C-alpha positions as CSV (number, residue, x, y, z in Angstrom):
1,M,129.6,-243.2,-151.8
2,S,132.9,-243.4,-153.6
3,T,135.5,-245.9,-152.5
4,Q,139.2,-245.3,-152.4
5,T,139.6,-247.4,-155.5
6,D,137.1,-245.2,-157.3
7,I,139.0,-242.1,-156.3
8,D,142.3,-243.6,-157.3
9,L,140.9,-244.6,-160.7
10,Y,139.5,-241.1,-161.2
11,T,142.7,-239.5,-160.1
12,A,144.8,-241.6,-162.4
13,G,142.5,-240.9,-165.4
14,F,142.6,-237.2,-164.6
15,K,146.4,-237.2,-164.5
16,K,146.5,-239.0,-167.8
17,R,144.2,-236.6,-169.5
18,M,146.2,-233.6,-168.2
19,Q,149.5,-235.2,-169.4
20,E,147.9,-235.8,-172.9
21,R,146.6,-232.2,-172.9
22,K,150.0,-230.8,-171.9
23,A,151.6,-232.9,-174.7
24,A,149.1,-231.6,-177.3
25,F,149.7,-228.0,-176.3
26,E,153.5,-228.5,-176.4
27,S,153.2,-230.0,-179.9
28,E,151.0,-227.1,-181.0
29,R,153.5,-224.6,-179.5
30,L,156.4,-226.2,-181.3
31,D,154.5,-226.3,-184.6
32,L,153.6,-222.6,-184.2
33,L,157.2,-221.7,-183.4
34,E,158.3,-223.3,-186.7
35,R,155.6,-221.5,-188.6
36,V,156.3,-218.1,-187.1
37,R,160.1,-218.2,-187.5
38,P,160.1,-216.9,-191.1
39,A,158.4,-213.7,-189.9
40,G,161.6,-212.3,-188.5
41,P,163.6,-212.4,-191.7
42,A,160.5,-211.3,-193.7
43,L,160.0,-208.3,-191.5
44,K,163.7,-207.4,-191.5
45,A,163.5,-207.6,-195.3
46,L,160.8,-204.9,-195.1
47,G,163.1,-202.7,-193.1
48,A,162.5,-203.7,-189.5
49,K,165.5,-203.1,-187.2
50,E,164.6,-205.7,-184.7
51,V,162.0,-208.5,-184.5
52,I,161.5,-210.1,-181.1
53,L,159.3,-213.1,-180.3
54,F,158.3,-213.2,-176.7
55,S,155.7,-214.6,-174.2
56,S,154.3,-218.1,-173.6
57,I,155.1,-219.4,-177.0
58,L,158.8,-219.5,-175.9
59,R,158.1,-221.3,-172.6
60,P,157.3,-225.0,-172.5
61,G,154.4,-225.6,-170.2
62,F,152.9,-222.1,-170.4
63,F,151.3,-222.2,-173.9
64,D,147.6,-223.1,-174.0
65,R,144.5,-222.4,-176.0
66,A,144.2,-218.9,-174.7
67,S,147.8,-218.0,-175.7
68,D,148.6,-215.7,-178.5
69,I,151.8,-215.1,-180.4
70,D,153.6,-211.9,-179.3
71,I,156.0,-210.3,-181.8
72,L,157.7,-206.9,-181.1
73,V,158.7,-205.2,-184.3
74,V,161.1,-202.2,-184.0
75,G,161.8,-199.7,-186.8
76,L,159.5,-201.0,-189.5
77,P,159.0,-198.1,-192.0
78,D,155.4,-196.8,-192.1
79,E,155.1,-197.5,-195.8
80,H,155.5,-201.3,-195.1
81,L,153.1,-201.6,-192.3
82,W,150.2,-203.0,-194.3
83,K,152.4,-205.3,-196.3
84,A,153.9,-206.6,-193.0
85,L,150.3,-207.3,-191.7
86,G,149.7,-209.4,-194.8
87,S,147.3,-207.0,-196.5
88,Q,147.5,-206.4,-200.2
89,N,145.0,-203.6,-199.9
90,D,145.6,-200.0,-199.1
91,P,145.1,-199.0,-195.4
92,P,141.6,-198.0,-194.4
93,A,140.7,-194.3,-194.9
């Protein structure tokens, strides 16, 4: 049977692991934000009227391993779609 000391040690260890995990996700979130920022000007250079970054990447404490990066692009000319997606190839037939 567990003693209160065992439970307290487990709880303290769990809280520490959760804080470390949260800090790691926050670090990853901030790194990704810096890496995705150039997408706005690059997409606008291709003719996009608006580029909007949204969702959990903008909210500290909400980003985790299951999160993705959501970007709304408005007004991108069709002829630049594949270039915007990073493809050097023609679109699939």
